[in-house]
PDBQT receptor file of N, H, CA, C and O in Angstrom, charges set to zero:
ATOM      1  N   MET A   1      25.072 137.355 187.151  1.00  0.00    +0.000 N 
ATOM      2  CA  MET A   1      25.665 138.582 186.637  1.00  0.00    +0.000 C 
ATOM      3  C   MET A   1      26.723 138.231 185.592  1.00  0.00    +0.000 C 
ATOM      4  O   MET A   1      27.520 137.320 185.816  1.00  0.00    +0.000 OA
ATOM      5  N   PRO A   2      26.750 138.920 184.475  1.00  0.00    +0.000 N 
ATOM      6  CA  PRO A   2      27.749 138.616 183.466  1.00  0.00    +0.000 C 
ATOM      7  C   PRO A   2      29.157 138.935 183.973  1.00  0.00    +0.000 C 
ATOM      8  O   PRO A   2      29.375 139.910 184.693  1.00  0.00    +0.000 OA
ATOM      9  N   THR A   3      30.108 138.078 183.572  1.00  0.00    +0.000 N 
ATOM     10  H   THR A   3      29.931 137.286 182.987  1.00  0.00    +0.000 HD
ATOM     11  CA  THR A   3      31.494 138.306 183.951  1.00  0.00    +0.000 C 
ATOM     12  C   THR A   3      32.150 139.163 182.882  1.00  0.00    +0.000 C 
ATOM     13  O   THR A   3      32.090 138.856 181.691  1.00  0.00    +0.000 OA
ATOM     14  N   ARG A   4      32.772 140.234 183.327  1.00  0.00    +0.000 N 
ATOM     15  H   ARG A   4      32.821 140.483 184.294  1.00  0.00    +0.000 HD
ATOM     16  CA  ARG A   4      33.433 141.136 182.398  1.00  0.00    +0.000 C 
ATOM     17  C   ARG A   4      34.605 141.771 183.107  1.00  0.00    +0.000 C 
ATOM     18  O   ARG A   4      34.523 142.076 184.296  1.00  0.00    +0.000 OA
ATOM     19  N   GLU A   5      35.689 141.971 182.395  1.00  0.00    +0.000 N 
ATOM     20  H   GLU A   5      35.756 141.723 181.429  1.00  0.00    +0.000 HD
ATOM     21  CA  GLU A   5      36.857 142.645 182.940  1.00  0.00    +0.000 C 
ATOM     22  C   GLU A   5      36.780 144.126 182.575  1.00  0.00    +0.000 C 
ATOM     23  O   GLU A   5      36.685 144.483 181.401  1.00  0.00    +0.000 OA
ATOM     24  N   TRP A   6      36.822 144.980 183.594  1.00  0.00    +0.000 N 
ATOM     25  H   TRP A   6      36.899 144.690 184.548  1.00  0.00    +0.000 HD
ATOM     26  CA  TRP A   6      36.804 146.418 183.373  1.00  0.00    +0.000 C 
ATOM     27  C   TRP A   6      38.224 146.948 183.455  1.00  0.00    +0.000 C 
ATOM     28  O   TRP A   6      39.070 146.390 184.154  1.00  0.00    +0.000 OA
ATOM     29  N   SER A   7      38.473 148.021 182.740  1.00  0.00    +0.000 N 
ATOM     30  H   SER A   7      37.786 148.474 182.173  1.00  0.00    +0.000 HD
ATOM     31  CA  SER A   7      39.804 148.627 182.780  1.00  0.00    +0.000 C 
ATOM     32  C   SER A   7      39.680 150.149 182.738  1.00  0.00    +0.000 C 
ATOM     33  O   SER A   7      38.618 150.698 182.446  1.00  0.00    +0.000 OA
ATOM     34  N   PHE A   8      40.791 150.809 183.037  1.00  0.00    +0.000 N 
ATOM     35  H   PHE A   8      41.654 150.362 183.274  1.00  0.00    +0.000 HD
ATOM     36  CA  PHE A   8      40.841 152.273 183.085  1.00  0.00    +0.000 C 
ATOM     37  C   PHE A   8      40.239 152.872 181.821  1.00  0.00    +0.000 C 
ATOM     38  O   PHE A   8      40.576 152.469 180.708  1.00  0.00    +0.000 OA
ATOM     39  N   GLY A   9      39.347 153.836 182.004  1.00  0.00    +0.000 N 
ATOM     40  H   GLY A   9      39.073 154.164 182.909  1.00  0.00    +0.000 HD
ATOM     41  CA  GLY A   9      38.750 154.543 180.875  1.00  0.00    +0.000 C 
ATOM     42  C   GLY A   9      37.420 153.993 180.403  1.00  0.00    +0.000 C 
ATOM     43  O   GLY A   9      36.728 154.644 179.620  1.00  0.00    +0.000 OA
ATOM     44  N   ASP A  10      37.042 152.794 180.867  1.00  0.00    +0.000 N 
ATOM     45  H   ASP A  10      37.604 152.265 181.503  1.00  0.00    +0.000 HD
ATOM     46  CA  ASP A  10      35.739 152.245 180.472  1.00  0.00    +0.000 C 
ATOM     47  C   ASP A  10      34.623 153.104 181.060  1.00  0.00    +0.000 C 
ATOM     48  O   ASP A  10      34.728 153.591 182.185  1.00  0.00    +0.000 OA
ATOM     49  N   LYS A  11      33.560 153.281 180.288  1.00  0.00    +0.000 N 
ATOM     50  H   LYS A  11      33.475 152.885 179.374  1.00  0.00    +0.000 HD
ATOM     51  CA  LYS A  11      32.391 154.012 180.772  1.00  0.00    +0.000 C 
ATOM     52  C   LYS A  11      31.325 152.984 181.134  1.00  0.00    +0.000 C 
ATOM     53  O   LYS A  11      30.999 152.096 180.345  1.00  0.00    +0.000 OA
ATOM     54  N   VAL A  12      30.782 153.127 182.360  1.00  0.00    +0.000 N 
ATOM     55  H   VAL A  12      31.047 153.848 183.000  1.00  0.00    +0.000 HD
ATOM     56  CA  VAL A  12      29.849 152.139 182.888  1.00  0.00    +0.000 C 
ATOM     57  C   VAL A  12      28.633 152.804 183.514  1.00  0.00    +0.000 C 
ATOM     58  O   VAL A  12      28.630 154.004 183.786  1.00  0.00    +0.000 OA
ATOM     59  N   VAL A  13      27.605 152.000 183.734  1.00  0.00    +0.000 N 
ATOM     60  H   VAL A  13      27.608 151.025 183.512  1.00  0.00    +0.000 HD
ATOM     61  CA  VAL A  13      26.459 152.380 184.549  1.00  0.00    +0.000 C 
ATOM     62  C   VAL A  13      26.226 151.256 185.550  1.00  0.00    +0.000 C 
ATOM     63  O   VAL A  13      26.514 150.094 185.266  1.00  0.00    +0.000 OA
ATOM     64  N   HIS A  14      25.707 151.605 186.715  1.00  0.00    +0.000 N 
ATOM     65  H   HIS A  14      25.473 152.549 186.946  1.00  0.00    +0.000 HD
ATOM     66  CA  HIS A  14      25.370 150.627 187.745  1.00  0.00    +0.000 C 
ATOM     67  C   HIS A  14      23.903 150.271 187.532  1.00  0.00    +0.000 C 
ATOM     68  O   HIS A  14      23.036 151.133 187.674  1.00  0.00    +0.000 OA
ATOM     69  N   ALA A  15      23.610 149.016 187.194  1.00  0.00    +0.000 N 
ATOM     70  H   ALA A  15      24.315 148.315 187.078  1.00  0.00    +0.000 HD
ATOM     71  CA  ALA A  15      22.249 148.613 186.829  1.00  0.00    +0.000 C 
ATOM     72  C   ALA A  15      21.232 148.871 187.940  1.00  0.00    +0.000 C 
ATOM     73  O   ALA A  15      20.077 149.185 187.653  1.00  0.00    +0.000 OA
ATOM     74  N   GLN A  16      21.645 148.741 189.210  1.00  0.00    +0.000 N 
ATOM     75  H   GLN A  16      22.584 148.486 189.443  1.00  0.00    +0.000 HD
ATOM     76  CA  GLN A  16      20.711 148.974 190.310  1.00  0.00    +0.000 C 
ATOM     77  C   GLN A  16      20.655 150.441 190.746  1.00  0.00    +0.000 C 
ATOM     78  O   GLN A  16      19.784 150.820 191.529  1.00  0.00    +0.000 OA
ATOM     79  N   LYS A  17      21.570 151.259 190.249  1.00  0.00    +0.000 N 
ATOM     80  H   LYS A  17      22.278 150.952 189.613  1.00  0.00    +0.000 HD
ATOM     81  CA  LYS A  17      21.626 152.677 190.639  1.00  0.00    +0.000 C 
ATOM     82  C   LYS A  17      21.732 153.580 189.406  1.00  0.00    +0.000 C 
ATOM     83  O   LYS A  17      22.693 154.342 189.294  1.00  0.00    +0.000 OA
ATOM     84  N   PRO A  18      20.783 153.515 188.491  1.00  0.00    +0.000 N 
ATOM     85  CA  PRO A  18      20.877 154.334 187.274  1.00  0.00    +0.000 C 
ATOM     86  C   PRO A  18      20.896 155.830 187.568  1.00  0.00    +0.000 C 
ATOM     87  O   PRO A  18      21.377 156.618 186.754  1.00  0.00    +0.000 OA
ATOM     88  N   GLU A  19      20.371 156.228 188.737  1.00  0.00    +0.000 N 
ATOM     89  H   GLU A  19      19.980 155.588 189.398  1.00  0.00    +0.000 HD
ATOM     90  CA  GLU A  19      20.374 157.646 189.094  1.00  0.00    +0.000 C 
ATOM     91  C   GLU A  19      21.785 158.186 189.300  1.00  0.00    +0.000 C 
ATOM     92  O   GLU A  19      21.979 159.402 189.312  1.00  0.00    +0.000 OA
ATOM     93  N   TRP A  20      22.776 157.305 189.463  1.00  0.00    +0.000 N 
ATOM     94  H   TRP A  20      22.618 156.318 189.454  1.00  0.00    +0.000 HD
ATOM     95  CA  TRP A  20      24.168 157.737 189.604  1.00  0.00    +0.000 C 
ATOM     96  C   TRP A  20      24.728 158.274 188.293  1.00  0.00    +0.000 C 
ATOM     97  O   TRP A  20      25.728 158.991 188.297  1.00  0.00    +0.000 OA
ATOM     98  N   GLY A  21      24.098 157.938 187.179  1.00  0.00    +0.000 N 
ATOM     99  H   GLY A  21      23.285 157.356 187.176  1.00  0.00    +0.000 HD
ATOM    100  CA  GLY A  21      24.574 158.386 185.874  1.00  0.00    +0.000 C 
ATOM    101  C   GLY A  21      25.710 157.526 185.355  1.00  0.00    +0.000 C 
ATOM    102  O   GLY A  21      25.986 156.448 185.881  1.00  0.00    +0.000 OA
ATOM    103  N   VAL A  22      26.355 158.013 184.330  1.00  0.00    +0.000 N 
ATOM    104  H   VAL A  22      26.131 158.889 183.903  1.00  0.00    +0.000 HD
ATOM    105  CA  VAL A  22      27.475 157.303 183.711  1.00  0.00    +0.000 C 
ATOM    106  C   VAL A  22      28.715 157.488 184.571  1.00  0.00    +0.000 C 
ATOM    107  O   VAL A  22      28.971 158.572 185.096  1.00  0.00    +0.000 OA
ATOM    108  N   GLY A  23      29.476 156.412 184.704  1.00  0.00    +0.000 N 
ATOM    109  H   GLY A  23      29.267 155.532 184.277  1.00  0.00    +0.000 HD
ATOM    110  CA  GLY A  23      30.703 156.471 185.477  1.00  0.00    +0.000 C 
ATOM    111  C   GLY A  23      31.909 156.143 184.620  1.00  0.00    +0.000 C 
ATOM    112  O   GLY A  23      31.807 155.425 183.625  1.00  0.00    +0.000 OA
ATOM    113  N   LEU A  24      33.050 156.678 185.019  1.00  0.00    +0.000 N 
ATOM    114  H   LEU A  24      33.132 157.261 185.827  1.00  0.00    +0.000 HD
ATOM    115  CA  LEU A  24      34.306 156.422 184.327  1.00  0.00    +0.000 C 
ATOM    116  C   LEU A  24      35.195 155.590 185.247  1.00  0.00    +0.000 C 
ATOM    117  O   LEU A  24      35.481 155.996 186.374  1.00  0.00    +0.000 OA
ATOM    118  N   VAL A  25      35.632 154.428 184.768  1.00  0.00    +0.000 N 
ATOM    119  H   VAL A  25      35.401 154.098 183.853  1.00  0.00    +0.000 HD
ATOM    120  CA  VAL A  25      36.512 153.569 185.562  1.00  0.00    +0.000 C 
ATOM    121  C   VAL A  25      37.875 154.236 185.671  1.00  0.00    +0.000 C 
ATOM    122  O   VAL A  25      38.512 154.538 184.662  1.00  0.00    +0.000 OA
ATOM    123  N   THR A  26      38.318 154.464 186.910  1.00  0.00    +0.000 N 
ATOM    124  H   THR A  26      37.800 154.219 187.729  1.00  0.00    +0.000 HD
ATOM    125  CA  THR A  26      39.623 155.090 187.139  1.00  0.00    +0.000 C 
ATOM    126  C   THR A  26      40.622 154.115 187.736  1.00  0.00    +0.000 C 
ATOM    127  O   THR A  26      41.796 154.447 187.900  1.00  0.00    +0.000 OA
ATOM    128  N   GLY A  27      40.163 152.916 188.059  1.00  0.00    +0.000 N 
ATOM    129  H   GLY A  27      39.210 152.646 187.926  1.00  0.00    +0.000 HD
ATOM    130  CA  GLY A  27      41.057 151.889 188.576  1.00  0.00    +0.000 C 
ATOM    131  C   GLY A  27      40.337 150.559 188.655  1.00  0.00    +0.000 C 
ATOM    132  O   GLY A  27      39.130 150.510 188.895  1.00  0.00    +0.000 OA
ATOM    133  N   ALA A  28      41.082 149.471 188.453  1.00  0.00    +0.000 N 
ATOM    134  H   ALA A  28      42.063 149.510 188.259  1.00  0.00    +0.000 HD
ATOM    135  CA  ALA A  28      40.503 148.134 188.542  1.00  0.00    +0.000 C 
ATOM    136  C   ALA A  28      41.595 147.152 188.917  1.00  0.00    +0.000 C 
ATOM    137  O   ALA A  28      42.700 147.196 188.377  1.00  0.00    +0.000 OA
ATOM    138  N   SER A  29      41.276 146.264 189.849  1.00  0.00    +0.000 N 
ATOM    139  H   SER A  29      40.378 146.227 190.288  1.00  0.00    +0.000 HD
ATOM    140  CA  SER A  29      42.232 145.236 190.242  1.00  0.00    +0.000 C 
ATOM    141  C   SER A  29      41.491 143.932 190.491  1.00  0.00    +0.000 C 
ATOM    142  O   SER A  29      40.336 143.930 190.917  1.00  0.00    +0.000 OA
ATOM    143  N   GLY A  30      42.163 142.838 190.223  1.00  0.00    +0.000 N 
ATOM    144  H   GLY A  30      43.101 142.839 189.877  1.00  0.00    +0.000 HD
ATOM    145  CA  GLY A  30      41.574 141.522 190.429  1.00  0.00    +0.000 C 
ATOM    146  C   GLY A  30      41.558 141.159 191.903  1.00  0.00    +0.000 C 
ATOM    147  O   GLY A  30      42.477 141.497 192.649  1.00  0.00    +0.000 OA
ATOM    148  N   THR A  31      40.510 140.469 192.313  1.00  0.00    +0.000 N 
ATOM    149  H   THR A  31      39.763 140.195 191.707  1.00  0.00    +0.000 HD
ATOM    150  CA  THR A  31      40.373 140.005 193.690  1.00  0.00    +0.000 C 
ATOM    151  C   THR A  31      39.436 138.807 193.685  1.00  0.00    +0.000 C 
ATOM    152  O   THR A  31      39.034 138.341 192.619  1.00  0.00    +0.000 OA
ATOM    153  N   THR A  32      39.087 138.307 194.850  1.00  0.00    +0.000 N 
ATOM    154  H   THR A  32      39.413 138.685 195.717  1.00  0.00    +0.000 HD
ATOM    155  CA  THR A  32      38.117 137.218 194.945  1.00  0.00    +0.000 C 
ATOM    156  C   THR A  32      37.058 137.571 195.977  1.00  0.00    +0.000 C 
ATOM    157  O   THR A  32      37.296 138.352 196.899  1.00  0.00    +0.000 OA
ATOM    158  N   HIS A  33      35.894 136.981 195.801  1.00  0.00    +0.000 N 
ATOM    159  H   HIS A  33      35.701 136.347 195.052  1.00  0.00    +0.000 HD
ATOM    160  CA  HIS A  33      34.784 137.150 196.739  1.00  0.00    +0.000 C 
ATOM    161  C   HIS A  33      34.169 135.769 196.917  1.00  0.00    +0.000 C 
ATOM    162  O   HIS A  33      33.658 135.178 195.965  1.00  0.00    +0.000 OA
ATOM    163  N   GLU A  34      34.223 135.259 198.151  1.00  0.00    +0.000 N 
ATOM    164  H   GLU A  34      34.638 135.739 198.924  1.00  0.00    +0.000 HD
ATOM    165  CA  GLU A  34      33.717 133.926 198.460  1.00  0.00    +0.000 C 
ATOM    166  C   GLU A  34      34.291 132.886 197.502  1.00  0.00    +0.000 C 
ATOM    167  O   GLU A  34      33.583 131.996 197.031  1.00  0.00    +0.000 OA
ATOM    168  N   GLY A  35      35.583 133.014 197.224  1.00  0.00    +0.000 N 
ATOM    169  H   GLY A  35      36.159 133.737 197.606  1.00  0.00    +0.000 HD
ATOM    170  CA  GLY A  35      36.294 132.057 196.381  1.00  0.00    +0.000 C 
ATOM    171  C   GLY A  35      36.130 132.242 194.889  1.00  0.00    +0.000 C 
ATOM    172  O   GLY A  35      36.728 131.504 194.107  1.00  0.00    +0.000 OA
ATOM    173  N   GLN A  36      35.326 133.219 194.475  1.00  0.00    +0.000 N 
ATOM    174  H   GLN A  36      34.840 133.819 195.111  1.00  0.00    +0.000 HD
ATOM    175  CA  GLN A  36      35.099 133.463 193.052  1.00  0.00    +0.000 C 
ATOM    176  C   GLN A  36      35.882 134.683 192.594  1.00  0.00    +0.000 C 
ATOM    177  O   GLN A  36      35.908 135.694 193.295  1.00  0.00    +0.000 OA
ATOM    178  N   PRO A  37      36.522 134.607 191.427  1.00  0.00    +0.000 N 
ATOM    179  CA  PRO A  37      37.259 135.775 190.936  1.00  0.00    +0.000 C 
ATOM    180  C   PRO A  37      36.308 136.922 190.586  1.00  0.00    +0.000 C 
ATOM    181  O   PRO A  37      35.216 136.706 190.059  1.00  0.00    +0.000 OA
ATOM    182  N   CYS A  38      36.744 138.131 190.887  1.00  0.00    +0.000 N 
ATOM    183  H   CYS A  38      37.631 138.306 191.315  1.00  0.00    +0.000 HD
ATOM    184  CA  CYS A  38      35.983 139.337 190.554  1.00  0.00    +0.000 C 
ATOM    185  C   CYS A  38      36.978 140.490 190.497  1.00  0.00    +0.000 C 
ATOM    186  O   CYS A  38      38.189 140.274 190.549  1.00  0.00    +0.000 OA
ATOM    187  N   GLN A  39      36.478 141.687 190.393  1.00  0.00    +0.000 N 
ATOM    188  H   GLN A  39      35.494 141.863 190.351  1.00  0.00    +0.000 HD
ATOM    189  CA  GLN A  39      37.320 142.876 190.372  1.00  0.00    +0.000 C 
ATOM    190  C   GLN A  39      36.849 143.875 191.416  1.00  0.00    +0.000 C 
ATOM    191  O   GLN A  39      35.663 143.964 191.733  1.00  0.00    +0.000 OA
ATOM    192  N   ARG A  40      37.800 144.615 191.934  1.00  0.00    +0.000 N 
ATOM    193  H   ARG A  40      38.764 144.542 191.676  1.00  0.00    +0.000 HD
ATOM    194  CA  ARG A  40      37.494 145.797 192.743  1.00  0.00    +0.000 C 
ATOM    195  C   ARG A  40      37.708 146.967 191.790  1.00  0.00    +0.000 C 
ATOM    196  O   ARG A  40      38.810 147.171 191.281  1.00  0.00    +0.000 OA
ATOM    197  N   VAL A  41      36.649 147.730 191.554  1.00  0.00    +0.000 N 
ATOM    198  H   VAL A  41      35.754 147.564 191.968  1.00  0.00    +0.000 HD
ATOM    199  CA  VAL A  41      36.662 148.780 190.536  1.00  0.00    +0.000 C 
ATOM    200  C   VAL A  41      36.388 150.133 191.191  1.00  0.00    +0.000 C 
ATOM    201  O   VAL A  41      35.458 150.270 191.986  1.00  0.00    +0.000 OA
ATOM    202  N   VAL A  42      37.201 151.126 190.852  1.00  0.00    +0.000 N 
ATOM    203  H   VAL A  42      37.956 151.015 190.206  1.00  0.00    +0.000 HD
ATOM    204  CA  VAL A  42      36.981 152.496 191.307  1.00  0.00    +0.000 C 
ATOM    205  C   VAL A  42      36.359 153.252 190.134  1.00  0.00    +0.000 C 
ATOM    206  O   VAL A  42      36.923 153.312 189.041  1.00  0.00    +0.000 OA
ATOM    207  N   VAL A  43      35.174 153.832 190.392  1.00  0.00    +0.000 N 
ATOM    208  H   VAL A  43      34.716 153.783 191.280  1.00  0.00    +0.000 HD
ATOM    209  CA  VAL A  43      34.415 154.497 189.333  1.00  0.00    +0.000 C 
ATOM    210  C   VAL A  43      34.026 155.897 189.797  1.00  0.00    +0.000 C 
ATOM    211  O   VAL A  43      33.568 156.085 190.924  1.00  0.00    +0.000 OA
ATOM    212  N   ARG A  44      34.215 156.876 188.911  1.00  0.00    +0.000 N 
ATOM    213  H   ARG A  44      34.587 156.723 187.996  1.00  0.00    +0.000 HD
ATOM    214  CA  ARG A  44      33.770 158.255 189.179  1.00  0.00    +0.000 C 
ATOM    215  C   ARG A  44      32.467 158.468 188.419  1.00  0.00    +0.000 C 
ATOM    216  O   ARG A  44      32.459 158.614 187.196  1.00  0.00    +0.000 OA
ATOM    217  N   PHE A  45      31.347 158.484 189.179  1.00  0.00    +0.000 N 
ATOM    218  H   PHE A  45      31.354 158.366 190.171  1.00  0.00    +0.000 HD
ATOM    219  CA  PHE A  45      30.023 158.657 188.590  1.00  0.00    +0.000 C 
ATOM    220  C   PHE A  45      29.665 160.133 188.478  1.00  0.00    +0.000 C 
ATOM    221  O   PHE A  45      30.098 160.951 189.289  1.00  0.00    +0.000 OA
ATOM    222  N   GLU A  46      28.853 160.469 187.446  1.00  0.00    +0.000 N 
ATOM    223  H   GLU A  46      28.501 159.804 186.788  1.00  0.00    +0.000 HD
ATOM    224  CA  GLU A  46      28.426 161.848 187.208  1.00  0.00    +0.000 C 
ATOM    225  C   GLU A  46      27.722 162.463 188.413  1.00  0.00    +0.000 C 
ATOM    226  O   GLU A  46      27.996 163.605 188.783  1.00  0.00    +0.000 OA
ATOM    227  N   ARG A  47      26.807 161.697 189.028  1.00  0.00    +0.000 N 
ATOM    228  H   ARG A  47      26.584 160.770 188.727  1.00  0.00    +0.000 HD
ATOM    229  CA  ARG A  47      25.968 162.258 190.086  1.00  0.00    +0.000 C 
ATOM    230  C   ARG A  47      26.153 161.589 191.445  1.00  0.00    +0.000 C 
ATOM    231  O   ARG A  47      25.365 161.833 192.359  1.00  0.00    +0.000 OA
ATOM    232  N   ALA A  48      27.174 160.754 191.598  1.00  0.00    +0.000 N 
ATOM    233  H   ALA A  48      27.814 160.555 190.856  1.00  0.00    +0.000 HD
ATOM    234  CA  ALA A  48      27.365 160.074 192.884  1.00  0.00    +0.000 C 
ATOM    235  C   ALA A  48      28.804 160.150 193.374  1.00  0.00    +0.000 C 
ATOM    236  O   ALA A  48      29.117 159.666 194.461  1.00  0.00    +0.000 OA
ATOM    237  N   GLY A  49      29.672 160.752 192.583  1.00  0.00    +0.000 N 
ATOM    238  H   GLY A  49      29.417 161.146 191.699  1.00  0.00    +0.000 HD
ATOM    239  CA  GLY A  49      31.069 160.851 192.998  1.00  0.00    +0.000 C 
ATOM    240  C   GLY A  49      31.829 159.551 192.802  1.00  0.00    +0.000 C 
ATOM    241  O   GLY A  49      31.445 158.703 191.997  1.00  0.00    +0.000 OA
ATOM    242  N   VAL A  50      32.911 159.409 193.550  1.00  0.00    +0.000 N 
ATOM    243  H   VAL A  50      33.223 160.098 194.204  1.00  0.00    +0.000 HD
ATOM    244  CA  VAL A  50      33.792 158.252 193.402  1.00  0.00    +0.000 C 
ATOM    245  C   VAL A  50      33.306 157.118 194.299  1.00  0.00    +0.000 C 
ATOM    246  O   VAL A  50      33.058 157.316 195.488  1.00  0.00    +0.000 OA
ATOM    247  N   LYS A  51      33.176 155.941 193.719  1.00  0.00    +0.000 N 
ATOM    248  H   LYS A  51      33.377 155.780 192.753  1.00  0.00    +0.000 HD
ATOM    249  CA  LYS A  51      32.750 154.744 194.445  1.00  0.00    +0.000 C 
ATOM    250  C   LYS A  51      33.728 153.613 194.165  1.00  0.00    +0.000 C 
ATOM    251  O   LYS A  51      34.209 153.463 193.042  1.00  0.00    +0.000 OA
ATOM    252  N   THR A  52      34.020 152.818 195.191  1.00  0.00    +0.000 N 
ATOM    253  H   THR A  52      33.629 152.940 196.104  1.00  0.00    +0.000 HD
ATOM    254  CA  THR A  52      34.797 151.597 195.029  1.00  0.00    +0.000 C 
ATOM    255  C   THR A  52      33.820 150.442 195.144  1.00  0.00    +0.000 C 
ATOM    256  O   THR A  52      33.155 150.280 196.167  1.00  0.00    +0.000 OA
ATOM    257  N   LEU A  53      33.735 149.636 194.088  1.00  0.00    +0.000 N 
ATOM    258  H   LEU A  53      34.276 149.768 193.257  1.00  0.00    +0.000 HD
ATOM    259  CA  LEU A  53      32.726 148.590 194.001  1.00  0.00    +0.000 C 
ATOM    260  C   LEU A  53      33.365 147.242 193.704  1.00  0.00    +0.000 C 
ATOM    261  O   LEU A  53      34.416 147.169 193.068  1.00  0.00    +0.000 OA
ATOM    262  N   SER A  54      32.728 146.188 194.164  1.00  0.00    +0.000 N 
ATOM    263  H   SER A  54      31.874 146.247 194.680  1.00  0.00    +0.000 HD
ATOM    264  CA  SER A  54      33.135 144.828 193.812  1.00  0.00    +0.000 C 
ATOM    265  C   SER A  54      32.203 144.335 192.724  1.00  0.00    +0.000 C 
ATOM    266  O   SER A  54      30.984 144.463 192.844  1.00  0.00    +0.000 OA
ATOM    267  N   THR A  55      32.762 143.775 191.667  1.00  0.00    +0.000 N 
ATOM    268  H   THR A  55      33.752 143.671 191.570  1.00  0.00    +0.000 HD
ATOM    269  CA  THR A  55      31.920 143.268 190.586  1.00  0.00    +0.000 C 
ATOM    270  C   THR A  55      31.182 141.992 191.003  1.00  0.00    +0.000 C 
ATOM    271  O   THR A  55      30.291 141.533 190.288  1.00  0.00    +0.000 OA
ATOM    272  N   ALA A  56      31.542 141.423 192.145  1.00  0.00    +0.000 N 
ATOM    273  H   ALA A  56      32.265 141.796 192.726  1.00  0.00    +0.000 HD
ATOM    274  CA  ALA A  56      30.797 140.281 192.672  1.00  0.00    +0.000 C 
ATOM    275  C   ALA A  56      29.428 140.721 193.172  1.00  0.00    +0.000 C 
ATOM    276  O   ALA A  56      28.505 139.910 193.255  1.00  0.00    +0.000 OA
ATOM    277  N   ILE A  57      29.294 141.998 193.503  1.00  0.00    +0.000 N 
ATOM    278  H   ILE A  57      30.043 142.656 193.436  1.00  0.00    +0.000 HD
ATOM    279  CA  ILE A  57      28.049 142.518 194.070  1.00  0.00    +0.000 C 
ATOM    280  C   ILE A  57      27.398 143.532 193.131  1.00  0.00    +0.000 C 
ATOM    281  O   ILE A  57      26.201 143.442 192.857  1.00  0.00    +0.000 OA
ATOM    282  N   ALA A  58      28.174 144.489 192.641  1.00  0.00    +0.000 N 
ATOM    283  H   ALA A  58      29.146 144.562 192.863  1.00  0.00    +0.000 HD
ATOM    284  CA  ALA A  58      27.637 145.554 191.782  1.00  0.00    +0.000 C 
ATOM    285  C   ALA A  58      27.480 145.059 190.350  1.00  0.00    +0.000 C 
ATOM    286  O   ALA A  58      28.401 144.474 189.781  1.00  0.00    +0.000 OA
ATOM    287  N   ASP A  59      26.315 145.296 189.779  1.00  0.00    +0.000 N 
ATOM    288  H   ASP A  59      25.567 145.772 190.242  1.00  0.00    +0.000 HD
ATOM    289  CA  ASP A  59      26.040 144.914 188.392  1.00  0.00    +0.000 C 
ATOM    290  C   ASP A  59      26.390 146.090 187.486  1.00  0.00    +0.000 C 
ATOM    291  O   ASP A  59      25.542 146.926 187.175  1.00  0.00    +0.000 OA
ATOM    292  N   LEU A  60      27.646 146.137 187.072  1.00  0.00    +0.000 N 
ATOM    293  H   LEU A  60      28.334 145.458 187.325  1.00  0.00    +0.000 HD
ATOM    294  CA  LEU A  60      28.095 147.193 186.182  1.00  0.00    +0.000 C 
ATOM    295  C   LEU A  60      27.890 146.764 184.736  1.00  0.00    +0.000 C 
ATOM    296  O   LEU A  60      28.124 145.613 184.365  1.00  0.00    +0.000 OA
ATOM    297  N   ARG A  61      27.453 147.712 183.945  1.00  0.00    +0.000 N 
ATOM    298  H   ARG A  61      27.264 148.647 184.246  1.00  0.00    +0.000 HD
ATOM    299  CA  ARG A  61      27.209 147.447 182.516  1.00  0.00    +0.000 C 
ATOM    300  C   ARG A  61      27.854 148.539 181.684  1.00  0.00    +0.000 C 
ATOM    301  O   ARG A  61      28.061 149.649 182.175  1.00  0.00    +0.000 OA
ATOM    302  N   PRO A  62      28.175 148.243 180.432  1.00  0.00    +0.000 N 
ATOM    303  CA  PRO A  62      28.729 149.298 179.565  1.00  0.00    +0.000 C 
ATOM    304  C   PRO A  62      27.737 150.457 179.454  1.00  0.00    +0.000 C 
ATOM    305  O   PRO A  62      26.528 150.237 179.382  1.00  0.00    +0.000 OA
ATOM    306  N   ALA A  63      28.245 151.682 179.442  1.00  0.00    +0.000 N 
ATOM    307  H   ALA A  63      29.227 151.862 179.501  1.00  0.00    +0.000 HD
ATOM    308  CA  ALA A  63      27.378 152.862 179.357  1.00  0.00    +0.000 C 
ATOM    309  C   ALA A  63      26.509 152.822 178.102  1.00  0.00    +0.000 C 
ATOM    310  O   ALA A  63      25.408 153.373 178.096  1.00  0.00    +0.000 OA
ATOM    311  N   ALA A  64      26.985 152.183 177.056  1.00  0.00    +0.000 N 
ATOM    312  H   ALA A  64      27.879 151.735 177.061  1.00  0.00    +0.000 HD
ATOM    313  CA  ALA A  64      26.203 152.085 175.823  1.00  0.00    +0.000 C 
ATOM    314  C   ALA A  64      24.896 151.334 176.061  1.00  0.00    +0.000 C 
ATOM    315  O   ALA A  64      23.942 151.508 175.303  1.00  0.00    +0.000 OA
ATOM    316  N   ASP A  65      24.836 150.488 177.120  1.00  0.00    +0.000 N 
ATOM    317  H   ASP A  65      25.611 150.346 177.736  1.00  0.00    +0.000 HD
ATOM    318  CA  ASP A  65      23.628 149.736 177.428  1.00  0.00    +0.000 C 
ATOM    319  C   ASP A  65      22.629 150.543 178.253  1.00  0.00    +0.000 C 
ATOM    320  O   ASP A  65      21.527 150.062 178.517  1.00  0.00    +0.000 OA
ATOM    321  N   ALA A  66      22.991 151.759 178.667  1.00  0.00    +0.000 N 
ATOM    322  H   ALA A  66      23.886 152.149 178.453  1.00  0.00    +0.000 HD
ATOM    323  CA  ALA A  66      22.145 152.561 179.554  1.00  0.00    +0.000 C 
ATOM    324  C   ALA A  66      20.767 152.838 178.962  1.00  0.00    +0.000 C 
ATOM    325  O   ALA A  66      19.785 152.899 179.701  1.00  0.00    +0.000 OA
ATOM    326  N   ALA A  67      20.678 153.003 177.670  1.00  0.00    +0.000 N 
ATOM    327  H   ALA A  67      21.476 152.954 177.070  1.00  0.00    +0.000 HD
ATOM    328  CA  ALA A  67      19.399 153.307 177.037  1.00  0.00    +0.000 C 
ATOM    329  C   ALA A  67      18.430 152.131 177.163  1.00  0.00    +0.000 C 
ATOM    330  O   ALA A  67      17.216 152.326 177.120  1.00  0.00    +0.000 OA
ATOM    331  N   GLU A  68      18.952 150.916 177.317  1.00  0.00    +0.000 N 
ATOM    332  H   GLU A  68      19.939 150.757 177.351  1.00  0.00    +0.000 HD
ATOM    333  CA  GLU A  68      18.114 149.726 177.409  1.00  0.00    +0.000 C 
ATOM    334  C   GLU A  68      17.525 149.537 178.810  1.00  0.00    +0.000 C 
ATOM    335  O   GLU A  68      16.558 148.794 178.980  1.00  0.00    +0.000 OA
ATOM    336  N   MET A  69      18.103 150.204 179.810  1.00  0.00    +0.000 N 
ATOM    337  H   MET A  69      18.888 150.808 179.672  1.00  0.00    +0.000 HD
ATOM    338  CA  MET A  69      17.662 149.979 181.190  1.00  0.00    +0.000 C 
ATOM    339  C   MET A  69      16.488 150.855 181.559  1.00  0.00    +0.000 C 
ATOM    340  O   MET A  69      15.996 150.787 182.686  1.00  0.00    +0.000 OA
TER     341      MET A  69
């Protein structure tokens, strides 16, 4: 999974859950997962509501990439 730092206001899509629609990052903080740096990201999705995700597990991509998926 590509490493990327997300921040407040970024628009994203979840690559494995495209049905959730575009999400807006409302919070992001650094953390680790199994010793690897990642982020805990809070995202408000159009069709799935608010989700708290770890970038170590969730494949988040810029919303601009949604057309390619």
